[in-house]
C-alpha positions as CSV (number, residue, x, y, z in Angstrom):
1,M,191.9,209.5,10.1
2,N,193.5,206.5,8.5
3,F,193.6,203.7,11.3
4,D,195.5,201.3,9.4
5,K,198.5,202.1,11.4
6,I,196.8,201.7,14.8
7,I,195.4,198.2,13.6
8,S,198.6,197.0,12.2
9,L,200.4,197.9,15.7
10,A,197.6,196.3,17.6
11,L,197.8,193.2,15.5
12,E,201.7,193.2,15.8
13,E,201.4,193.5,19.5
14,D,199.3,190.2,19.7
15,C,201.5,188.4,17.2
16,A,198.3,187.7,15.3
17,F,200.4,186.8,12.2
18,N,201.7,183.7,14.2
19,D,199.0,182.4,16.3
20,I,200.6,178.9,17.3
21,T,197.4,177.7,19.0
22,S,195.3,178.3,15.9
23,K,197.9,177.0,13.5
24,G,197.9,173.5,15.5
25,I,194.2,173.1,15.3
26,I,192.6,174.8,12.4
27,A,193.2,173.6,8.6
28,K,194.3,176.4,6.0
29,N,191.0,175.9,4.1
30,A,188.7,176.1,7.1
31,A,185.9,178.7,6.9
32,A,183.8,179.9,9.8
33,T,180.7,182.2,10.6
34,A,180.5,184.1,13.8
35,V,177.7,186.3,15.6
36,L,178.8,189.5,17.5
37,L,176.5,189.6,20.5
38,A,176.0,192.2,23.3
39,K,176.4,190.9,26.8
40,H,175.2,193.9,28.5
41,D,172.9,197.0,27.6
42,G,175.0,199.9,26.3
43,I,175.9,202.1,23.4
44,I,177.5,200.5,20.4
45,C,180.7,202.0,18.8
46,G,183.6,200.8,16.7
47,L,182.0,198.7,14.3
48,D,184.0,200.0,11.3
49,I,187.5,199.3,13.1
50,F,186.2,196.0,14.3
51,K,185.8,194.9,10.5
52,K,189.0,196.4,9.4
53,V,191.1,194.4,11.9
54,F,189.8,191.1,10.2
55,L,190.1,192.7,6.9
56,K,193.8,193.5,7.5
57,L,194.4,189.9,7.9
58,D,192.4,188.7,5.1
59,K,190.2,190.5,2.5
60,N,187.8,187.6,2.2
61,F,185.6,188.4,5.1
62,S,182.2,189.7,4.9
63,F,179.9,191.2,7.4
64,K,176.3,192.0,7.9
65,T,175.5,194.7,10.5
66,F,172.3,195.1,12.5
67,V,173.1,198.4,14.3
68,K,175.1,201.5,13.7
69,D,177.5,203.3,16.1
70,G,175.8,205.3,18.4
71,D,172.8,203.0,18.9
72,K,171.3,201.7,22.1
73,I,171.8,198.0,22.4
74,K,170.2,195.7,24.9
75,K,171.7,192.4,26.4
76,G,171.2,189.7,23.7
77,T,171.3,192.0,20.8
78,V,173.0,190.5,17.6
79,I,175.2,193.2,16.5
80,L,176.6,191.7,13.3
81,T,177.3,188.4,11.7
82,M,180.3,187.7,9.7
83,K,182.0,184.7,7.6
84,G,185.5,184.0,6.3
85,P,188.6,182.1,6.8
86,A,188.6,180.4,10.3
87,Y,192.3,180.7,10.9
88,Q,192.4,184.5,10.5
89,M,189.2,185.0,12.3
90,L,190.5,183.3,15.4
91,C,193.7,185.3,15.1
92,A,192.0,188.7,14.8
93,E,189.3,187.9,17.5
94,R,190.9,189.3,20.5
95,T,192.2,192.6,18.8
96,A,188.9,193.2,17.4
97,L,187.0,192.7,20.6
98,N,189.4,194.8,22.4
99,F,188.7,197.8,20.3
100,I,184.9,197.3,20.1
101,Q,184.6,196.6,23.7
102,Q,186.7,199.6,24.8
103,L,185.0,202.0,22.4
104,S,181.5,201.0,23.5
105,G,182.4,201.1,27.0
106,I,183.4,204.9,26.6
107,S,180.2,205.6,24.6
108,T,178.1,203.9,27.2
109,L,179.6,205.8,30.2
110,T,179.4,209.1,28.1
111,S,175.6,208.5,27.5
112,K,174.9,208.2,31.3
113,F,176.5,211.7,32.0
114,V,174.7,213.2,28.9
115,E,171.4,211.7,30.2
116,V,171.8,213.6,33.5
117,V,171.9,217.0,31.9
118,K,169.4,216.4,29.3
119,G,167.1,219.3,28.9
120,K,169.6,221.7,30.6
121,N,171.8,224.3,28.7
122,T,174.9,222.3,30.1
123,F,177.0,220.2,27.6
124,I,179.4,217.3,28.5
125,Y,182.7,217.5,27.0
126,D,185.7,215.1,27.2
127,T,189.5,215.9,27.8
128,R,192.8,214.9,26.5
129,K,193.2,212.2,29.0
130,T,193.2,209.4,26.4
131,I,195.6,206.4,25.8
132,P,198.3,207.6,23.5
133,G,197.8,206.8,20.1
134,L,194.1,206.2,20.5
135,R,192.7,209.8,21.1
136,Y,190.7,210.2,17.8
137,L,189.2,206.7,18.5
138,S,188.2,207.7,22.2
139,K,186.7,210.9,21.2
140,Y,184.8,209.4,18.5
141,A,183.3,207.1,21.0
142,V,182.6,210.0,23.2
143,K,180.5,211.7,20.4
144,C,178.8,208.2,19.7
145,G,177.7,208.7,23.5
146,G,176.2,212.0,23.0
147,A,178.8,214.4,24.3
148,K,181.2,216.9,22.6
149,N,184.7,216.9,22.1
150,H,187.1,219.4,23.8
151,R,190.3,220.1,21.9
152,M,191.6,217.2,19.9
153,N,195.3,218.5,20.5
154,L,197.5,221.4,21.8
155,S,197.0,223.4,18.3
156,D,193.2,223.5,18.4
157,M,192.8,226.2,20.9
158,V,194.7,228.1,23.7
159,L,194.2,226.5,27.2
160,I,196.3,228.4,29.8
161,K,196.4,226.2,32.7
162,D,197.8,226.5,36.3
163,N,201.2,225.5,35.2
164,H,201.2,228.1,32.4
165,L,200.0,230.9,34.8
166,V,203.2,230.8,37.0
167,F,205.0,232.0,33.9
168,I,202.6,234.8,33.4
169,E,203.1,238.1,34.9
170,N,200.3,240.0,33.3
171,L,197.4,237.9,31.8
172,P,195.8,240.4,29.8
173,E,198.8,241.4,28.0
174,T,199.8,237.8,27.5
175,V,196.2,237.1,26.1
176,A,196.4,240.3,23.8
177,K,199.7,238.8,22.4
178,I,198.3,235.4,21.7
179,R,195.1,237.0,20.0
180,K,197.3,239.1,17.8
181,K,198.8,236.1,16.5
182,H,196.1,233.5,16.4
183,K,193.0,235.5,15.5
184,K,190.4,233.0,15.4
185,V,191.5,230.5,17.9
186,L,189.6,230.4,21.1
187,I,191.2,231.0,24.5
188,Q,190.5,229.5,27.8
189,V,191.9,230.2,31.3
190,E,191.7,227.5,34.1
191,C,190.9,229.3,37.3
192,E,191.3,228.2,40.8
193,N,190.7,231.3,42.8
194,E,189.1,234.7,42.7
195,K,192.2,236.4,41.4
196,N,192.6,234.0,38.4
197,I,188.8,234.7,37.6
198,K,189.3,238.5,37.8
199,D,192.5,238.4,35.5
200,A,190.7,236.1,33.0
201,L,187.8,238.5,32.9
202,N,190.0,241.5,32.3
203,A,191.6,239.6,29.6
204,K,188.3,239.1,27.9
205,V,189.0,235.3,27.3
206,D,186.4,233.3,25.7
207,M,186.0,230.5,28.2
208,I,186.9,230.2,32.0
209,M,187.4,226.8,33.4
210,L,186.7,226.4,37.2
211,D,189.1,223.3,37.9
212,N,188.7,221.4,41.3
213,I,186.7,224.1,43.0
214,K,184.8,223.3,46.3
215,D,181.1,223.3,46.2
216,K,181.0,226.4,48.7
217,D,183.1,228.5,46.3
218,L,181.6,227.5,43.1
219,K,178.4,229.4,43.2
220,K,180.3,232.4,44.5
221,F,182.8,232.3,41.4
222,I,179.8,231.7,38.7
223,N,178.3,234.8,40.2
224,I,181.4,236.8,39.8
225,I,181.7,235.8,36.3
226,R,177.9,236.5,35.4
227,Q,178.1,239.8,37.2
228,N,181.0,240.8,35.2
229,S,179.3,239.6,31.7
230,T,177.7,241.7,29.3
231,K,175.7,241.4,26.1
232,K,179.0,242.0,24.2
233,Y,181.1,239.9,26.7
234,K,180.0,236.6,28.1
235,P,182.6,234.1,28.7
236,Q,181.4,230.5,28.7
237,I,181.8,228.8,32.0
238,E,183.1,225.3,32.2
239,I,183.8,223.1,35.4
240,S,186.0,220.3,35.6
241,G,187.9,218.1,38.2
242,G,186.4,215.1,40.2
243,M,183.3,214.9,38.3
244,N,180.8,212.1,38.8
245,L,177.0,211.6,37.9
246,K,175.7,212.7,41.3
247,R,177.8,216.1,41.3
248,I,177.0,217.0,37.7
249,K,173.3,216.9,38.4
250,K,173.5,219.5,41.1
251,Y,176.0,221.6,38.8
252,A,173.8,221.4,35.6
253,N,171.2,223.6,37.5
254,L,174.0,226.5,38.1
255,G,173.9,227.9,34.7
256,I,177.2,226.6,33.5
257,D,177.8,225.9,29.9
258,R,180.3,223.0,29.9
259,I,181.3,220.1,32.2
260,S,184.4,218.2,31.1
261,I,185.2,214.8,32.5
262,G,188.3,212.9,32.1
263,M,186.9,209.6,33.1
264,L,184.8,209.3,30.0
265,T,188.0,208.4,28.3
266,H,190.5,207.2,31.1
267,S,188.3,205.2,33.3
268,A,185.4,203.6,31.2
269,P,184.8,200.0,31.8
270,A,184.6,198.0,28.8
271,L,181.3,196.7,27.5
272,D,180.9,193.0,27.7
273,I,180.7,191.9,23.9
274,S,181.2,188.3,22.7
275,L,182.1,186.8,19.3
276,K,180.6,183.2,19.1
277,I,182.3,181.2,16.1
278,K,181.1,178.1,14.3
279,I,183.3,176.3,11.6
280,T,181.5,175.9,8.4
281,K,184.4,173.9,6.6
282,P,186.1,171.1,8.9
283,S,189.3,171.6,10.9
284,R,191.9,168.8,11.0
């Protein structure tokens, strides 16, 4: 994906082309160097877009990176060094940091969930609960954290949710019609009760999502699905809704295939990263 438009919108939002503070302080010919420094442990993500923000303002920036996206970093790690025009460096600083801090925050939180299910046959997935316009970046950050992407958009797969089910009288018939039109597209149904599950099984859907199910019912529903599975038909089981580190540790032992977690992209705290700048040519 071309992130040029996203970067331009972010810079325009910050009026980075008219930084009245830096204009009054920094000479036009002033040059600077900077060090990008990790202030907490985490997983780094967003190096490319960080650099592109500065290059959008001036092509004369140069960078030397010491880590790559997806790497574990410790507090105090020098992530990269850079040099270029001082005024543009100050103008782009906040926007560039916002991108890399948010993306690294997503990767870092994701990695914690991935670590909990390590060694199990259960995989962590994200959702479409992303900031509009930033989905590709957010989902890229999830992958850097070691998890997998659920559907990127509404055209990637069929996901029949609770608000779809109210319009459906016969789920097997509806699924059959969809399969006829979209032969290679996966079909998933969100199930909240035993009837939903039985309808989904009768429809031979590819995946069954158990959404917001109470713990006392979860084992029962999983058993129903597995008891109705065969060598030829074994739907994947996904659980979702209110997931946290403590809960997924327990659920990963139940033989489920996927756990989808909205908070990976909508509630991840930013990773604290700073840019330390030094002038190499004097300002006024």
